C-alpha positions in Angstrom: 1.6 -12.8 10.9 2.8 -9.5 9.4 6.2 -8.0 9.3 6.5 -4.9 11.5 8.8 -3.1 9.1 6.0 -2.3 6.8 2.7 -2.1 8.7 0.9 0.3 6.3 -1.0 -1.6 3.7 -0.6 0.0 0.3 -3.8 0.1 -1.8 -2.3 0.3 -5.2 -4.0 0.2 -8.6 -2.1 0.0 -11.9 -3.6 1.8 -14.8 -2.6 1.7 -18.5 -2.8 5.2 -20.0 -2.2 6.6 -23.5 -0.2 9.6 -24.4 -3.1 12.1 -24.1 -4.2 10.6 -20.8 -0.7 10.8 -19.4 -0.5 14.6 -19.5 -2.4 15.3 -16.3 0.0 13.0 -14.4 3.1 14.8 -15.5 3.8 16.8 -12.3 3.4 13.7 -10.1 5.4 11.5 -12.4 8.2 14.1 -12.5 8.4 14.2 -8.7 9.0 10.4 -8.6 11.3 10.5 -11.7 13.4 13.2 -10.0 13.6 11.1 -6.7 14.6 7.9 -8.5 16.8 9.2 -11.4 17.5 12.9 -10.9 18.7 13.3 -14.5 17.1 16.6 -15.4 17.7 20.1 -13.9 14.0 20.9 -13.7 10.5 19.8 -14.6 10.3 22.0 -17.7 13.4 20.5 -19.3 12.2 17.0 -18.4 8.8 17.6 -20.0 10.3 19.1 -23.2 13.2 16.7 -23.7 11.6 13.4 -22.5 8.0 13.2 -21.2 6.1 15.3 -23.7 8.3 14.1 -26.6 7.8 10.4 -25.7 4.1 10.6 -25.0 3.4 11.8 -28.6 5.3 8.8 -30.2 3.4 6.0 -32.0 2.3 3.3 -29.6 3.0 5.2 -26.4 1.6 3.7 -23.3 2.1 4.5 -19.6 1.6 2.0 -16.8 0.9 4.0 -13.6 0.8 2.6 -10.0 -1.4 4.8 -7.9 -2.2 4.8 -4.2 -5.1 7.2 -4.3 -3.6 10.3 -5.9 0.0 9.4 -5.1 2.2 7.9 -7.9 4.1 5.0 -6.5 5.6 3.8 -9.8 5.4 4.2 -13.5 6.7 2.5 -16.7 6.4 3.9 -20.2 7.4 3.0 -23.7 6.5 3.3 -27.4 7.0 1.8 -30.8 10.7 2.2 -31.6 12.2 2.4 -35.1 15.2 3.6 -37.0 15.6 7.3 -37.2 15.1 7.6 -33.4 18.0 8.3 -31.1 18.1 5.0 -29.1 17.6 2.5 -32.0 20.2 4.4 -34.1 22.7 4.5 -31.2 22.2 0.7 -30.7 22.6 0.0 -34.4 25.8 2.0 -34.6 27.3 0.7 -31.4 26.3 -3.0 -31.9 26.5 -3.5 -35.6 26.5 -7.3 -35.1 23.0 -7.1 -33.7 20.3 -8.4 -36.2 18.4 -5.4 -37.7 15.0 -6.7 -36.3 16.0 -5.5 -32.8 16.3 -1.9 -33.8 13.3 -1.6 -36.1 9.6 -2.2 -35.4 9.9 -2.9 -31.7 8.3 -1.7 -28.5 10.8 0.3 -26.5 10.5 0.1 -22.7 11.9 3.6 -21.9 11.4 4.1 -18.2 10.4 2.0 -15.2 10.6 3.4 -11.6 9.1 2.6 -8.2 9.1 4.9 -5.2 11.8 3.8 -2.8 9.3 3.4 0.0 7.1 1.1 -2.1 9.7 -1.3 -3.3 9.8 -5.1 -2.8 6.0 -5.3 -3.0 5.8 -6.5 -6.6 5.1 -3.0 -8.1 8.0 -3.2 -10.6 6.8 -6.6 -11.9 3.2 -5.3 -12.0 4.2 -2.2 -14.0 6.4 -4.2 -16.4 3.7 -6.7 -17.1 0.9 -4.2 -17.4 3.0 -2.1 -19.8 3.8 -5.1 -22.1 0.4 -6.9 -21.8 -1.2 -7.5 -25.2 1.5 -5.9 -27.3 2.1 -7.0 -30.9 5.5 -6.8 -32.6 8.5 -8.9 -32.9 10.9 -7.6 -30.3 11.3 -5.4 -27.2 14.4 -3.3 -26.5 15.4 -2.0 -23.1 18.5 -0.9 -21.2 19.7 -1.0 -17.6 23.1 -0.8 -15.8 25.3 -3.8 -16.4 25.6 -4.4 -12.6 23.2 -6.8 -10.9 20.7 -4.2 -9.9 17.0 -4.7 -9.2 16.0 -3.6 -12.7 18.3 -6.2 -14.2 16.9 -8.9 -12.0 13.4 -7.9 -12.9 14.0 -7.9 -16.6 15.8 -11.3 -16.5 13.1 -12.8 -14.4 10.5 -11.7 -17.1 12.4 -13.3 -20.0 14.8 -10.5 -21.2 18.3 -11.3 -22.2 21.4 -9.2 -22.8 22.0 -8.4 -26.4 25.2 -6.3 -26.0 27.0 -3.6 -24.0 27.3 0.1 -24.5 29.8 2.5 -22.9 29.2 3.8 -19.4 28.3 0.3 -17.9 25.0 0.1 -19.8 23.6 -2.8 -21.7 21.0 -3.4 -24.3 18.4 -6.0 -23.4 15.7 -7.6 -25.5 13.0 -10.2 -25.6 10.8 -11.7 -28.3 7.0 -11.3 -28.0 5.1 -12.8 -26.5 7.2 -12.9 -23.3 7.3 -16.3 -21.7 5.2 -16.8 -18.6 7.6 -16.8 -15.7 7.8 -20.1 -13.8 7.1 -20.1 -10.1 9.6 -22.0 -8.0 9.3 -23.0 -4.4 11.8 -21.6 -2.0 
């Protein structure tokens, strides 16, 4: 028996796309990015300061959840290394962290799911598709320090807290390969 709160069945596919292949999706990704995060004043600034910059980095990959032409979710990342803003910030702020965490790692930069498509497994699907088959020693991500859905997702997939930054943010990491999550009854 189905739950009446969500009668529409969502036909979603998750595709893994490289930096060049990501460009045609920019407008649709920005629409969802702006809905979920709202961090940039407009699409042009977002493209210049984040999306286009990131998609040209080594090892860039984009996991995209699509329902037809509609973007229901996305996750992207790339190979992180010293000399980039985030690894350098983490190294400065958390000097006790072993150097392997801030060099030669895959950096999960963004993960977002459309509010109307949440609680259907898209976040897990995007996370797993993005990280599937990666080589390297460590992953590095960040989320708010409060118990939010992203934090629960990361912890359920084998990530752990490495340290805290200002503004209620934390650095999370996991060694590759990620452990296969156990299924528990209940």
